[in-house]
C-alpha positions in Angstrom: -0.2 0.1 0.1 3.0 2.6 1.0 4.8 1.9 -1.9 1.8 2.4 -4.3 0.1 5.6 -3.2 3.4 6.8 -2.6 4.4 6.7 -6.0 4.9 9.6 -8.2 1.6 11.3 -10.1 3.6 11.5 -13.2 3.4 7.6 -13.4 -0.4 8.0 -13.5 -1.7 7.2 -17.0 -2.9 10.4 -18.4 -0.6 12.7 -16.7 3.2 12.7 -17.4 5.6 15.2 -16.7 4.4 18.5 -17.9 0.8 17.8 -15.7 2.6 16.8 -12.6 4.6 19.6 -12.8 1.4 21.7 -13.0 -0.9 19.4 -10.2 2.5 20.6 -8.4 2.0 24.1 -8.7 -1.3 24.9 -8.6 -2.8 22.2 -5.8 0.4 20.8 -3.9 -0.4 17.3 -5.8 3.3 15.1 -6.2 2.2 11.5 -5.1 -1.1 9.2 -6.2 -2.4 9.6 -2.6 -2.5 13.8 -2.7 -4.8 13.2 -5.7 -6.9 10.5 -3.7 -7.3 13.3 -0.6 -8.5 16.0 -3.4 -12.1 15.5 -2.9 -14.8 17.5 -4.5 -16.2 20.6 -3.0 -19.9 19.8 -4.3 -21.5 17.8 -6.3 -24.2 18.1 -9.6 -27.1 15.7 -10.0 -26.3 14.6 -13.6 -29.3 12.0 -13.6 -32.1 13.7 -15.3 -32.4 14.6 -18.9 -34.0 18.3 -19.8 -35.2 19.9 -22.7 -34.4 22.8 -24.2 -37.3 24.9 -23.1 -36.9 24.1 -19.9 -34.0 26.4 -19.8 -35.6 29.3 -18.2 -33.5 30.9 -15.4 -29.4 31.4 -15.3 -29.5 30.5 -11.3 -29.4 26.6 -12.2 -27.7 23.7 -14.0 -29.3 22.1 -16.9 -27.8 18.7 -18.9 -29.7 18.2 -22.3 -29.3 16.4 -25.4 -29.2 17.2 -29.0 -27.3 17.6 -31.9 -25.0 20.7 -32.8 -26.2 22.4 -36.2 -23.8 24.7 -36.8 -20.1 25.9 -35.8 -19.1 28.9 -36.8 -16.2 31.5 -35.8 -17.5 34.8 -35.5 -15.3 38.1 -34.5 -11.7 39.7 -35.5 -8.3 38.6 -34.4 -8.3 40.2 -31.1 -12.0 39.2 -30.2 -12.6 36.3 -32.0 -15.0 33.7 -30.5 -17.3 30.2 -31.8 -20.9 30.2 -31.5 -23.0 27.0 -32.1 -26.5 26.3 -32.1 -27.7 23.3 -30.3 -31.0 21.6 -30.9 -33.5 19.2 -29.2 -37.6 18.2 -30.5 -38.3 21.6 -28.3 -36.3 23.7 -29.4 -32.5 25.9 -30.0 -29.9 26.9 -27.7 -26.5 28.6 -28.0 -23.0 27.9 -27.6 -20.4 29.5 -27.0 -16.6 29.1 -26.8 -14.0 32.5 -26.1 -11.5 30.1 -25.8 -9.6 26.4 -27.6 -11.4 27.7 -30.8 -8.9 25.3 -32.8 -9.9 22.5 -30.5 -13.6 23.0 -30.7 -13.8 22.8 -34.1 -12.0 19.7 -34.7 -13.9 18.2 -31.9 -17.6 18.1 -31.9 -19.5 17.4 -35.6 -22.5 19.1 -36.8 -25.1 16.8 -37.4 -24.2 14.2 -35.0 -25.8 13.7 -31.1 -24.3 14.9 -27.7 -24.5 15.3 -24.5 -24.0 18.9 -22.5 -24.2 20.3 -19.2 -23.9 23.7 -17.6 -25.2 26.7 -16.0 -26.6 29.1 -18.9 -25.9 32.6 -18.6 -27.4 35.9 -20.7 -25.2 36.6 -24.1 -27.1 38.7 -26.4 -30.0 38.9 -24.4 -31.0 35.2 -25.4 -30.1 32.5 -23.1 -27.3 30.8 -24.1 -24.3 28.3 -22.6 -20.7 29.1 -22.5 -18.3 27.1 -22.5 -20.2 23.7 -21.6 -18.7 20.3 -20.9 -19.9 18.5 -23.9 -19.5 14.6 -24.7 -20.5 12.1 -27.1 -24.0 10.6 -25.9 -24.8 7.1 -26.1 -28.2 5.8 -25.2 -27.2 2.7 -23.6 -24.2 3.4 -21.5 -25.9 6.8 -20.0 -29.3 4.4 -18.8 -26.0 2.0 -17.5 -24.5 4.8 -15.6 -25.7 4.2 -11.9 -23.1 7.0 -10.9 -25.6 10.5 -12.0 -23.9 12.5 -9.0 -20.8 13.9 -10.8 -18.5 15.4 -8.2 -16.6 19.2 -9.1 -12.8 19.9 -8.3 -11.3 23.2 -8.0 -9.4 24.1 -10.8 -7.3 27.4 -12.5 -6.7 28.9 -15.5 -3.3 26.5 -16.1 -4.8 23.8 -14.7 -8.2 24.1 -17.5 -5.4 25.0 -20.0 -3.6 21.8 -20.0 -6.7 19.9 -19.8 -7.5 19.4 -15.8 -10.4 21.3 -15.1 -13.4 19.4 -13.2 -13.4 16.8 -15.3 -9.9 16.2 -16.3 -9.0 15.7 -12.5 -12.2 13.6 -12.0 -10.5 11.2 -14.9 -7.5 11.3 -13.5 -9.0 10.4 -9.7 -11.0 7.5 -11.7 -8.4 5.8 -13.4 -6.0 5.9 -9.8 -8.8 4.3 -8.4 -9.3 1.4 -10.8 -5.9 0.2 -10.0 -6.4 0.4 -5.8 -8.2 -2.5 -5.6 -6.7 -4.3 -2.6 -4.9 -1.8 -2.1 -7.0 0.9 0.1 -5.9 -0.5 3.6 -7.7 0.6 6.8 -6.7 3.5 9.0 -8.4 3.5 11.5 -8.7 0.9 14.4 -12.1 -0.8 14.1 -13.1 0.1 17.8 -13.8 3.3 16.8 -15.5 2.7 13.2 -18.0 -0.3 15.4 -18.4 2.9 18.3 -19.3 5.7 15.5 -20.7 3.8 13.3 -18.1 5.0 10.4 -17.2 3.5 6.9 -15.1 2.1 6.0 -11.7 3.7 4.4 -11.9 1.9 1.1 -15.9 2.4 0.5 -15.4 6.6 1.8 -12.5 6.9 -0.9 -14.6 5.3 -3.7 -18.0 7.2 -2.4 -16.6 10.7 -1.8 -15.5 11.2 -5.5 -17.9 8.9 -7.1 -20.6 8.8 -4.9 -24.2 6.6 -6.3 -26.6 8.7 -3.7 -26.4 12.1 -1.7 -26.9 9.5 1.6 -23.5 7.9 0.6 -21.6 11.0 0.5 -22.6 12.4 3.6 -21.4 8.9 4.9 -18.3 8.8 3.3 -17.5 12.6 4.4 -18.2 12.2 7.8 -15.4 9.3 7.7 -12.8 11.1 6.5 -13.8 13.8 8.2 -13.6 12.4 11.5 -10.2 10.6 10.8 -8.8 14.1 9.6 -9.9 15.4 13.0 -8.6 12.6 14.8 -5.3 12.6 13.8 -4.6 16.6 14.7 -5.9 16.0 17.6 -4.5 13.5 18.6 -1.1 15.3 17.6 -1.7 18.8 19.1 -2.6 16.2 22.6 0.7 14.1 22.0 2.6 17.2 22.1 1.2 19.0 24.7 1.2 16.0 26.9 4.7 15.3 25.4 6.2 18.8 27.2 3.9 18.9 30.0 5.9 15.2 31.1 9.4 16.6 29.8 9.8 20.3 30.2 11.2 21.0 33.7 10.1 24.5 35.1 10.6 26.2 37.7 8.4 25.8 41.1 6.3 28.3 42.3 5.4 27.2 46.0 5.2 30.7 47.9 2.4 33.3 47.9 4.3 35.7 50.1 4.4 39.6 51.3 4.4 40.8 47.2 1.6 39.3 46.4 -0.9 39.8 49.7 0.5 43.7 50.1 -0.4 44.4 46.5 -4.0 42.5 46.8 -4.6 44.1 50.4 -3.7 47.5 49.6 -3.0 48.3 46.3 -5.6 46.5 43.3 -7.3 49.4 41.9 -10.6 47.3 41.2 -12.3 44.1 42.7 -11.5 41.4 40.6 -13.9 39.4 38.1 -14.5 35.8 39.3 -13.5 35.3 36.2 -9.9 36.9 36.8 -9.8 35.0 40.5 -10.4 32.0 38.7 -8.0 32.5 36.3 -5.5 33.4 38.8 -6.1 30.3 40.7 -5.6 28.2 37.1 -2.1 29.5 36.9 -1.0 29.2 40.1 -2.1 26.1 39.9 0.6 25.2 36.6 3.4 27.3 38.6 4.0 25.1 41.7 3.6 22.1 39.5 7.1 21.6 38.6 6.7 22.0 35.2 7.1 24.9 32.5 3.8 27.0 32.3 2.5 27.1 28.6 -0.9 28.9 29.3 -2.9 31.2 27.0 -5.1 33.4 28.7 -7.8 35.5 26.2 -10.4 38.5 27.1 -11.9 40.9 26.0 -10.9 44.5 25.7 -10.3 45.7 29.0 -11.6 42.8 30.7 -8.5 42.7 33.0 -5.6 40.5 31.4 -2.9 43.1 32.5 -3.4 43.3 36.4 -4.1 39.2 35.9 -0.5 38.9 34.6 1.1 41.6 36.9 -0.5 39.8 40.0 1.1 36.3 38.7 4.5 38.1 38.1 4.5 39.3 41.7 4.2 35.4 43.0 7.3 35.1 40.9 9.5 37.9 42.8 7.4 36.5 45.9 9.6 32.8 45.1 12.7 34.9 44.0 12.3 35.3 40.4 12.6 37.9 37.9 9.8 38.8 35.2 9.7 40.0 31.8 6.6 41.4 29.7 6.9 41.8 25.7 4.5 43.9 23.3 5.1 43.8 19.6 4.8 47.8 19.4 6.8 50.6 21.5 3.0 52.1 22.3 1.8 49.5 23.6 4.6 48.1 25.8 5.1 52.1 27.2 1.0 51.9 28.0 2.1 48.7 30.0 4.7 50.0 31.9 2.7 53.2 32.9 -0.2 51.1 33.7 2.1 48.5 36.0 3.8 51.8 37.6 0.7 52.9 39.0 -0.9 50.5 40.2 2.9 49.5 42.0 3.0 53.1 43.4 4.2 52.7 46.7 5.3 49.5 46.6 9.5 48.6 46.7 9.4 47.5 43.5 11.3 48.2 40.1 9.9 48.1 37.0 11.6 49.8 33.7 11.1 49.9 30.3 13.4 48.6 27.3 12.4 49.6 23.6 14.1 50.5 20.3 14.3 54.0 21.3 15.8 53.4 25.0 19.0 55.4 25.4 22.5 54.1 25.7 23.2 55.1 28.8 19.3 54.2 30.7 20.0 50.3 28.5 23.6 50.2 30.8 21.7 50.6 34.0 18.9 48.6 32.6 21.3 45.4 31.6 23.0 46.2 35.2 20.1 45.8 37.3 18.5 43.0 35.7 21.6 40.8 35.9 22.6 41.2 39.5 19.0 40.9 39.4 18.0 44.3 41.7 15.7 45.3 38.7 12.0 42.7 39.4 9.8 43.4 36.3 10.8 44.5 32.3 8.7 45.8 30.2 9.7 46.2 26.1 9.3 45.5 22.6 11.3 43.1 21.0 14.5 44.9 22.7 13.8 42.2 25.6 14.9 39.5 23.2 18.4 41.3 22.0 21.7 39.0 23.2 22.8 41.5 24.8 19.6 41.1 27.2 20.4 38.8 30.5 18.7 38.3 33.4 19.9 37.2 36.5 16.9 35.0 37.4 14.3 35.2 35.0 10.9 33.0 35.7 7.7 34.5 33.9 7.6 35.7 30.8 4.2 37.9 29.7 4.2 37.6 25.5 1.3 39.9 24.7 -0.8 39.7 21.1 1.3 36.5 20.5 0.4 36.5 17.3 2.5 39.2 16.3 6.2 38.0 17.3 7.6 34.4 15.0 7.9 31.1 17.2 12.1 32.2 17.0 11.1 35.4 18.7 9.5 34.3 21.1 11.5 31.0 21.9 14.5 33.2 22.7 12.8 34.3 25.8 12.6 31.2 26.8 16.5 30.8 26.5 17.4 33.7 29.0 17.1 31.3 32.0 18.8 28.0 31.9 15.0 26.8 33.5 12.8 27.5 30.7 10.5 30.4 32.8 6.5 30.0 32.7 5.4 31.3 29.6 2.2 33.5 29.6 0.2 34.3 26.3 -2.4 37.6 25.9 -4.4 37.8 23.7 -7.5 41.1 23.4 -8.6 38.5 19.9 -10.8 36.1 21.8 -10.4 32.7 19.9 -14.1 30.5 18.4 -13.8 27.2 20.5 -13.5 25.6 17.6 -10.2 27.4 16.8 -8.9 27.0 20.3 -8.8 23.3 20.2 -6.9 22.9 17.2 -5.2 25.7 16.3 -4.1 26.5 19.6 -4.8 23.2 20.9 -1.7 22.8 22.3 -1.9 26.1 24.9 -4.0 25.3 28.3 -6.1 28.1 27.5 -8.0 30.6 30.6 -10.6 32.9 29.5 -11.7 35.8 31.5 -15.4 36.4 30.4 -16.6 38.7 32.4 -15.5 43.1 32.8 -14.8 44.9 35.7 -18.0 45.7 37.7 -18.9 49.3 36.4 -17.8 49.1 32.8 -20.9 50.7 30.4 -21.6 48.4 27.2 -20.2 50.7 24.2 -23.6 52.3 22.3 -22.8 51.1 18.7 -24.2 52.7 15.2 -23.8 52.7 12.1 -24.1 55.7 9.8 -24.0 56.6 5.7 -22.9 60.0 4.5 -25.7 62.0 5.0 -25.9 61.5 8.5 -22.1 63.5 8.6 -23.2 67.2 10.4 -24.8 65.0 13.2 -22.1 63.2 13.5 -20.0 66.5 13.8 -22.2 68.1 16.5 -22.7 65.0 18.1 -18.3 65.3 18.6 -18.6 68.9 19.9 -21.2 67.6 21.9 -19.0 65.4 23.9 -16.0 67.6 23.5 -17.9 70.4 25.3 -18.6 67.2 28.2 -14.4 67.3 28.2 -14.4 63.8 26.2 -11.8 62.8 23.5 -12.6 61.5 20.6 -10.4 58.9 18.1 -11.7 59.1 14.3 -10.2 56.1 12.6 -9.6 56.0 8.8 -8.4 52.3 6.7 -4.5 52.2 5.9 -4.3 48.2 4.4 -0.6 49.4 3.4 1.7 51.6 4.5 2.3 52.2 0.3 -1.2 52.5 -0.2 -1.2 56.3 -1.5 -5.0 56.3 -2.4 -5.3 55.3 1.9 -2.7 57.7 3.3 -4.5 60.6 0.7 -8.0 59.9 2.2 -6.5 60.2 6.0 -4.7 63.6 5.1 -7.9 65.0 4.1 -9.8 63.6 7.3 -7.2 65.3 9.4 -7.6 68.3 6.7 -11.3 68.4 7.1 -11.2 68.0 10.9 -9.2 71.3 11.6 -11.6 73.2 9.6 -14.4 71.3 11.3 -13.1 71.7 14.4 -10.9 75.0 13.7 -8.2 76.4 16.5 -8.1 77.4 19.1 -11.1 76.7 20.5 -10.3 72.8 20.1 -6.6 70.1 19.4 -6.5 68.1 16.8 -3.9 64.8 16.3 -2.9 62.4 13.4 -1.2 59.9 13.4 -0.5 57.2 11.1 2.6 54.6 10.7 4.5 56.6 8.4 5.5 59.0 10.6 9.1 58.4 12.6 8.5 57.0 15.6 9.5 60.2 18.0 6.6 62.1 16.1 3.7 59.5 17.1 5.0 59.4 20.8 4.6 62.8 20.3 1.4 63.1 18.9 0.1 59.8 20.8 1.3 61.4 23.9 -0.5 64.7 23.5 -3.9 62.7 23.5 -3.2 60.8 26.1 -2.5 63.8 28.8 -5.7 65.4 27.3 -3.8 67.8 25.0 -5.6 67.2 22.2 -9.5 66.5 21.6 -9.5 64.9 18.1 -7.2 61.6 17.3 -7.0 61.3 13.7 -5.6 57.8 13.0 -5.0 55.2 11.7 -5.3 51.6 12.6 -2.2 52.1 14.8 -3.9 52.6 18.0 -5.8 49.5 17.1 -3.9 47.3 20.1 -3.5 48.5 23.7 -3.7 52.1 23.9 -5.3 54.0 26.9 -6.4 56.5 27.5 -9.8 56.7 30.1 -11.2 59.6 28.6 -11.6 58.9 25.0 -15.1 58.2 24.2 -16.0 57.7 21.1 -14.5 55.9 18.1 -15.7 56.9 14.8 -14.2 54.3 11.5 -14.3 55.5 8.3 -14.9 53.4 5.1 -16.1 50.8 8.1 -16.9 48.2 5.6 -13.5 48.0 4.8 -12.1 46.4 8.0 -12.9 42.8 9.3 -15.1 42.5 12.0 -11.9 41.5 14.4 -10.3 44.9 14.1 -13.9 46.5 13.8 -14.4 45.5 17.3 -10.4 45.9 18.6 -11.1 49.5 17.8 -13.6 49.7 19.9 -12.6 48.9 22.4 -9.8 51.3 22.6 -13.3 53.1 24.2 -15.2 52.7 27.0 -12.7 52.1 29.9 -13.8 54.2 31.7 -17.2 55.2 34.1 -18.5 57.6 31.0 -21.1 56.3 28.1 -18.8 55.7 25.3 -19.6 55.3 21.1 -18.6 53.4 18.5 -20.2 55.4 15.3 -19.5 53.5 11.7 -19.6 55.1 8.8 -19.4 53.5 5.6 -20.5 54.3 1.7 -23.9 53.0 0.4 -22.6 50.9 -1.7 -22.2 47.5 0.7 -21.4 43.4 -0.2 -23.6 41.4 1.4 -20.6 40.5 3.4 -19.5 43.9 4.1 -23.6 44.5 5.7 -23.2 41.7 8.0 -20.8 42.9 9.3 -21.4 45.9 10.4 -25.0 44.3 11.4 -23.1 41.9 13.9 -21.5 44.6 15.2 -24.0 47.0 15.8 -26.2 43.8 17.4 -23.4 42.7 20.0 -20.3 43.8 21.9 -19.5 40.2 23.0 -16.2 39.7 21.1 -16.4 35.6 21.5 -19.5 36.0 19.3 -17.8 38.1 17.3 -14.7 35.7 16.8 -17.6 33.3 16.0 -19.3 34.9 13.6 -16.0 36.0 11.9 -15.2 32.6 11.4 -18.2 32.4 9.6 -18.1 34.5 7.2 -14.2 34.5 6.5 -12.5 31.6 7.1 -10.1 30.8 9.4 -6.7 31.3 7.4 -7.6 35.2 7.7 -8.4 35.2 11.4 -5.9 37.1 13.0 -2.5 35.2 14.2 -3.5 32.4 12.4 -2.1 31.4 9.1 1.6 32.6 10.5 1.0 30.0 13.7 0.3 27.3 10.7 -3.0 26.9 10.3 -4.7 24.0 9.4 -4.4 22.9 5.8 -7.6 20.9 6.0 -8.6 18.8 3.0 -12.3 17.9 3.9 -12.9 18.7 7.4 -14.4 22.7 8.2 -13.8 24.5 11.4 -16.5 26.1 10.7 -19.4 23.8 10.1 -18.3 20.7 11.2 -18.1 21.9 15.2 -19.5 18.6 16.6 -16.7 16.4 14.7 -14.6 18.8 16.4 -15.6 18.6 20.0 -16.1 14.6 19.3 -12.8 14.0 18.0 -11.1 15.9 21.3 -13.2 14.1 23.4 -11.7 10.9 22.0 -8.2 12.1 21.4 -8.0 12.9 25.3 -9.5 9.7 26.3 -7.4 7.7 24.1 -4.5 9.1 24.9 -5.3 9.0 28.9 -5.6 4.9 28.3 -2.6 4.5 26.1 -0.3 7.9 25.6 2.8 6.4 23.5 -0.7 4.5 21.2 1.8 1.3 21.6 -1.7 -0.8 22.6 -2.6 -3.1 19.2 -5.2 -1.7 19.0 -3.9 1.9 18.3 -1.5 0.8 16.3 -3.2 2.1 13.1 -3.4 5.6 15.0 0.4 5.7 15.6 1.5 4.1 12.4 -0.4 7.2 10.6 0.5 10.0 13.0 4.5 8.5 12.1 3.7 9.5 8.6 2.0 13.0 8.9 5.1 13.8 10.7 8.0 12.7 8.1 6.4 15.7 6.1 3.9 17.2 7.0 3.5 20.5 8.9 3.5 21.2 13.1 -0.3 21.2 13.8 0.3 21.9 17.5 3.7 24.2 17.2 2.1 27.5 18.2 3.8 28.8 21.2 
C-alpha cells in the first residue's frame, strides 16, 4: 500500500511530466495519495435530461441531449469566438466558446448527438451555454450508468488550459481508483469504526469521489472528516502531553508578602470571578514542577494586564524576575505606565526597554537585570536581544503573541537555564473550534466578564448623509470634556490613496474643529517613532480633543477619557479589527460610543459585518461570526501560526465533530499515551506518516 500510494503522480496514466509539474505547482499534488485526498467541493445531479424549453433560469445547472447544427467563428483576431446552435425536439439554444477555438472546431461534428451540461448565462439578451461540458451521447451507456452524481473539483486557469479542469481531475481520480483494488487498507482501528458507526476507508474514498446517491456522500464525508480531525487532535494533544512531561519548570510554592500586600492595599478594583479563576489556574501550573504554557484570552478591557501583574508578583515572591514583551512601543509604554501606577508605593523596580531607550539607560537596565535588582522588565523586541541577560528569569508574558514569530518568542525561553513559565495573552477572542485545534497544545484560560461599572459601548452604523449630525455629536462630547478617535483604513503603508484619505480627513477635521477652540492630532505608520509618541502622548494627557489615526491605535492604547470611536470606511475592516478598535473606548465610567461610517454601496458580507457590530459587543460572538464569514485562514494570527491545512473538514461547519474527536483523542491518550497497544497501532502509524513531511499542527507557542 505504502509504496503504491507514494508513487509520483507522473506515473499515473493520463498525467506525464508536464501535467505533473502543473498539478504540483497549482494544487500541491505530488504523489498518488495527494490526488486521492483531493476531494470535490460540491456535487451536481446528472440523472435528469432537460429540454431546451426547460431552460428558463441562469441560477441552476441543466443537462440536455441534442445535436449541434452549426459551428461558426465570429469576430476579428482580437475578439474571436465560436458560436454553435444546439437543438433538441423542443427548440434550439446557443453555445459559445471564447478559448480553445481550434480544438472545438476539430472536436465537434454538426449533426452528431451530444450531451451538454452547464449553467446557462445571458448573452445578447438570450440564454446561452458558455463553455459547456460536452461529450458524445450513447443512450445505452447513459442508462447503465448508476453514478449520476458528479463531483466538482476546484481548478485553476492553468490547470484548465492543460485539460485538468474539474472533469479532467475526475478522470485522473477514476483511473487511480481503478488501480487501487485491494490497496486501500484501513487506517482507523476497528473499535473506533464500530463505536462511531463509520464507513470503512475504501468505501469512503470511492464514494466521496463517485457517489451513487446523496446519503452515501454524507457517510463517506463524515468518515473522512472524522479521521482527519482525530489525527490532528492526537498530534496536538500528544505534543501538549509531551511538553508537560518533559520540560521541567520552576516551582513557585510561596504566596508571599509582595503578592499579599498588593492584593490587600493596591488593587485598582475588585477582581471579577473570572480573574480569580484564571489566577488560580495559573498558580496551579506554576507550582507543579513543569513549565507553564498557557494562553490567556479576554476581551478588550477585561483586566488581563492585572492578572499578569499578580502572577509576576508571585514570581517575585519566589525569588524570580519577570518580563513582558509587547509588539509595539506604544503598547509596551502603556503596560509600563499602567503597571508602575498600580505598584506605586511598593518596593518593586520596573523598567521599560524599547528601541528608543537611550544607551546610558540601557546600560543601567542591563546591569540591574544581571545583579537581580530589577524585578520586572517591560519592552518590545528589544528584550530578546542577546545583550539582555537576566539573573533569574522565571515568568514571561507575551502580549498579542501572534505578532511575534516562533523564533522570537523562543528567545525569551532561553534567557534562563530552566525555561521560565510562559503566559501568552490575546485580546482577540478565539472561537471554540480554533481553541481546540490551532491553539490546542496550550492550556487556555478565559476572562469572560468585564470589571464592574463598565458600560457596553453604544454602536451605530451611519451613512454619509448623517455627517453633520456626527459632527454635532462630536462637539457635544468635547464640551463634556471627552476625547474622540477618528480612524481611517490603511491596509498597507504604501497605499497612497489610503494615506491621502487620512490626510484629507485630518484637513477636514482642522476645518470643522478650528483652533484654538479645538486641538486635533494625527497619527499614522509613516511617521517617525518620536513623532508618533509625541502625538499619542498629547492625546493621552488630554491636550488634544480629536485623534485622527490609522489602525496603529488598534491594540493597547488606554485613554479612559476617550468616549467616541468613529471608524471611517468601516466596511473595509474585518470584524475582529472593528471590535479591537471599538475596545479603545469604554475604558472609563462614562457612556462611550462607536460610530461606523460607510459608503452606500456595501457587499453582502460588508453589510453583515456592520450589522453584527451593531447587534453585539460580545467578543466571542463576534469571533465566531468572523470565522463563519471569513474562515480560519484570515483570522488574526492564525496564518503565521500554521493554521490547519484541512482537506475535507471545516472549522466552521464541523464543530460537533471537532468536539467529538477532541474528547476521543483525550480518552485514547489517557489510556495509551504512547499509542503502543495493538488496537492503536494504526493510529500510531498514521501519525508517524504525518510527522515525516507534514506541517506541525501544534507548534504555536
